[in-house]
N, C-alpha and C positions, 0 to 999 in steps of 0.2 A: 936621617937624623931622628933620634928618639924624642918624642914630645915630652916636655917637663910639665907635670901637673902640680899645682900649688895647693898646699893645705896650710893650716895654721897651728901653732903650738904655743903653749904658755909655759913660762919658766918661773918657778918659785925661787926667789932670791933671798938668801939670809946669810949672816956672817957666822954660821955655826958649822962645826965639822959633822955634827949629826944631822942627817938629811932625811926629811919625810915629805913626800908629795902625795896628797890625797886625790884620788881619781874619781871619787863618787859624788863630787859636787859639794862636799862640805867645805864651807868657807872659813871655818874656825882656824885662826892663825896658830902656828906652832911656836915660833919665836918672833921674828919681825914680819909683819903682815905686808909683804911687798910682792907684787906679781907683775909680769910684763908678758906681752905676746907679740909675735911677728910672723908674717907670712913667709913660709920657707918651701922650697921644692920638696915634693913628696918623697924623693929618694933619700933625703937626709934623715938619719935616725936621731933618736932622742939624745944620745951621748954627744953626737956631733954638734947639736944645737947648743948644748951647755958649753962645750969647748969653744965654739965660735964666739959665743956671747962673752965668755971670760977673757978672750983674747982682744976683742975690739971695744968692749964697753969701758967707759970712763967712770961708771958708777962704782963707789967704794964697797961693793959687795960681790960675793962669789955665787954664781949660779950653781946650786947643788942638785938641780934636777929639772927635767922638762917632760912634758907630756904632749904627744901629738893629738890634737883635738879634731875629731871628725864626726859630725852628726848629720848624715844624709836624711833628708826629709821625704817621707812617703806621702803621696797624695791620697788621702783617705776619702771614702764616700762623703763624709761631712764636708771636706774641703770643696768638692764639686757642688754639693747642694747649697752650701753657703755662698759660693762664688756666683752661682746662677741666681740666687735670691738677691744678692747685692747688685748684679747686673740689671735685674728687673727694676729694682728700686731706683737705680741711676737713670735708666731709660724713662721711667715714669716722671722723675724729677725734671729731666731735660725737656720732655714733651710738655709737662705742666708749665715750665718756664716759658717755652715758646708760645703756648696758647695765652698765657697771662700777658706776655709782652704785646702780642697782637691785639688782644682785647683792650689793653691799656692805651695802645696807639690809636685805636679807633674810638676812644672815649666811652667805652662801655663801663657802666657803673655796677655796684653790687646788686642793685635791683634787677639788672638784666641777666643775672646768673641764677640758675636753679640750684637745688640742694646738691645734686650729684656733681655739678660743675664746681661748686664752692669747695666740696670735699677734695676733688681732683686738684684744685689750685692751691691747696694747703701745702703741696710738695714744691711749689714754685720758688726757685732761687730769687726771682725778680722781686716778689713781694716780701719774702722773708729777709732778704738782704737789706731792703729798705727799712724794715722794722729794727733789725739787729744793729745796723750802723747809724741809726737815726741819732742826731744830736739836738733834737727839739726839746723844748722844756717839758719836763714830766708832768703828768696829770696831778691835780691838787690831791694832797694826802700822801704823796710819795715822800719817803724819808730819805732825803739826799745824803745825810751824813753816813748812812750805812754803806754807801759806795766807797767812801773814804776809808772806813774801817776795814772793809773787805779788801781794798787795794793794799793797805799797809800789812794786813795779815797775810796776803799772798806773797808780798815781798819777804816777810819773815819765814814763811814756809819754804820758798825757793832758796833763801839764804841757808837755812838749816840743811836742806838736802844737798845743796852745792858743797858746803863745807864737809859733809859726811862723804861726799864723792871724791874729794881731793885731800882727805885726811892723810893719805899715804902717798905723797908725791915722790919725785926723784930725790929730793933733799929731805931726809927724814928727821934731822935734828930739831927743827922748829916744832914738829909734831909732838915730840916727847914732853915739851913744856906747855903745850897748848892749853891743857885743862887747868894749869896752875894760875892762869890769869883770870881775875874776877870777871871782867867784862866779856870774856869769851863765852861765858856761860849763858849769855843772852842768845847765843847761837846753839850751844849744846843743849839748852833747855827750850828749844823751839817747839816743844810739845804744847806749850801754852798758846801758840798761834792757832792750833786746831780748836782750842777751847773758844776762841773768839768766833769761830764759825758756828759752833753750837749756840753761843749767845745770840748771834744774828738769826739763826734758825728759829729759836724760841721767840725772839722779838717779832719776826714776820708772821709766825703762826698766830700769836695772840693778837697782834695788831689787826690782821685781816679778819679775825673772828669777831673782835669787838668794834671794828669800824662800822659795821652794819649790824647792830644788836639784834639778836634773835628773840622771838617771843617765847614764853614759857612752854607753850604747846610744841614748839620746835625743839627746845632744849630737851624735853622729856620724850620726844619721838625717836624710836630706834632708827628710823629712816635717815634722820639727820646725821647720825654717827656712822651709819653704814656708808653713806655717800662721802663722809669725811675721810674714811679710809680708802674707799674705792678710787676716789679722785687722785689721791697721792700715788696709789699703786699703779694705776694706768698711766700716770704722768711720768713716773720714774722708770718703771720696769722695761718697757720696750727699748728705749735707747741704751739702757744698761746691758741688756742681754744681747743686743746687736753688737755692742762693743766687745763683750766677752766672746761672742762668736767670731768676730774679726780677730781678736787676740789669739784664740785657739787655732784658727785656720791659717794665719799668715805670720805670726810672730816668730815661728821657728826658722823662718828664712832670714832672720837677722843674725848673720854669722860673720865671723871675721876676727881680727886681732882683739878688738875691744870686747866682743862677746866672749872670746876665749880667755882673756885676762880676767873676766868676771866669772870664770868657771862655768860658762855656758848656763848660767842660772835660768835663762828664759826657757830652755828646754825642760828643766825640772819643774818650773812653774806651770808650763803648759800641760805637762803630764798630771800635775795636781789639779789643774782646771778641768781636765777631762773626767776626773773622778768626782769632783765636788762642786761643779757648776750649779747644781740644783740648790745648794745652800745660798748662793747669791740670789736665786729666784725667790727664796723665802726670806731673805734678809737675815740670815742667821750665820753668815760666814765669819763672824768675829768669834764664834764659839768652836770648840773642837780643836783638832790638831792644826796648829797654825802653819806647820810645814807643808800641809796639803791644801791650804787655803787658795782659792781661785782669785788671782790678781789681788794681792795682799792689801793694796791701798784702798780697796773698796770697803774695808772695815768701817770707814767713816759713814758711808751710806747706810750700812747695816745698823750702826749705833744710832744714827739720826732717825732712822725709821722706827727703831725700838722705842726711842724717846717720844716719837710722834704718837705711838700707841698709847702711852700713858698721859699724853697732853690733855685729853678731855677731862681727866680728874681735876687738874688745876683750873682749866677753863670753866668748868661747871662750878667749882668752888668760888672762883672770882665772880662769876655771873650772879651768884646768890648773895655774896658778901665779900667785900674787899678784905675784911679782917679774917674771915674764914679762909679765903684764898691765900693771904699772906702767911697764915699759920701752916697751911698745907705745904707751901713752898719752903718755909723755914724747917719744917719737919723733914722734908725730902733732902734738903742741903745738909742738915745735921746728920741724918742717916748715912749720907754719902761720905762725909768727912770722917765719921766714926769708923766706917768700913775701911777707909784708907789706912787709918792708924792701926786697926786690928791686923790687916794684911801685912803691913810693914813689920809689925812686931812679931807676927807668927812666922813669916817666910824670909826675913832678912833681905828685903828688896833694896836695890840701889836707888838713889835719888834720880839718876838718869842712866842712859845706856853706857856711860863711861865711869860710873861710880862703882864703889865696892858693894858686892852682893850678887844675888842670882839674877843676871840680866835676862835670861830666858823667861823666868817667872814674872819679871817686870812687864814684859810684853803680854803674857798670857793673862795676868791677874789685874793689871793696872791700865795699861795703855789703851786697850781695845774694848773695855767693858763699860756697858751703859751705866752701871751703878757708881762708876767713878766719874764718868763724863757728864752725869746728869746735872751737876751743880750749876754750871754756866747756862745750861738749857732752861732750867727752872727759873733762874734769875731773869733770863731773857723773856720768858712768859710774863713775868711780873712787870718788866719794863715795857713790853708790848702793850699790856693792859693799860699802863699809865699813859703811854703816848696816845693811845686811841681815845681815852676818856678825858685826859687833861692836857693833851698836846697843844691845844690852841690857847691855853692860859699863859699869860706872861708872869713868870715867877721870878722875883728879884731875890738873889742870894747875896749874902755878905761876901766880901772878897775872899775871906779866908775859907769859907765853905766852897766857893768856886774852885779854889786852888786844891783843896783836899779832894773834892769830887772829881 
């Protein structure tokens, strides 16, 4: 008996007699943006898949074409190098966890551990899990309300991405009127949820900076600001690049009907990552050709880092004078708002990704650019300064001011 090997195919479904199926990964819809995929025996050809679908499907559309999707993955030298690297890291973490557990069981304290042992134990799951999962009261000075804002913002982000993922379900009629309902734009304009994270980032940067005020000699010392940048780069870059390495090495193995229905976009994204990973290393991946960007959603880290680069301008201004700092923030916000109006007037940009206008330019010129996203970050720096210097004061507001604020 001849063995049957299975592959997957995706079918573009639309109610038009004119049929066009794009095989190069372009997800731009032609008429109705509807795709489906199913595992089929390899012996089936593309015409048979369309015929079978049209005969058995109860969906009120006709399959006008199908494409057999096959992307065999070749194990490159990078795959083996990264796999060996990850294996070493895992072994070190497991060994560190075991040693940490044994030391803890025998009552060994921090004083009994030398520098090399303490560095080795930083990989321990035992200690790190205890810190991450701790529900103890936070240290004095911790801003509790930021966790609430962060949680609500995460819900908003997840909701926005979820809706965008199911905008084209089996039943298409509700989708056609989705944008016509006012409250649905809270989801369609979930871009503002990202602005809350920039606000929080600015708050934390300024709060930590002013919580322990620096002397004038430290403010004017180049070493202070060199360490200011080096600390952030060393804190963010290693985990980010390890993740990108993981993404390049293994994500192409995510294949099947779901990936095929998505036009195997991961394969094209990985190919882009192989060419432009170095832009993530320099945190400039939100510039240039967005179709070749490495792991697109890391644009946020790039923008946040770029705003971090200019943060000392505001911090120094606030250190010398609150009025001078406020004027600097106001000037930056005004410049950002004026830039938005100029870009919208010049390039006819849409209000969101479902509005009228050039959607591609909306992403390139508005969504991922620091001069647009800087406003909440600058306001966050000002709020962080206020919390650090006046946070302990009890301020009584009139009820109408509390409601407006």
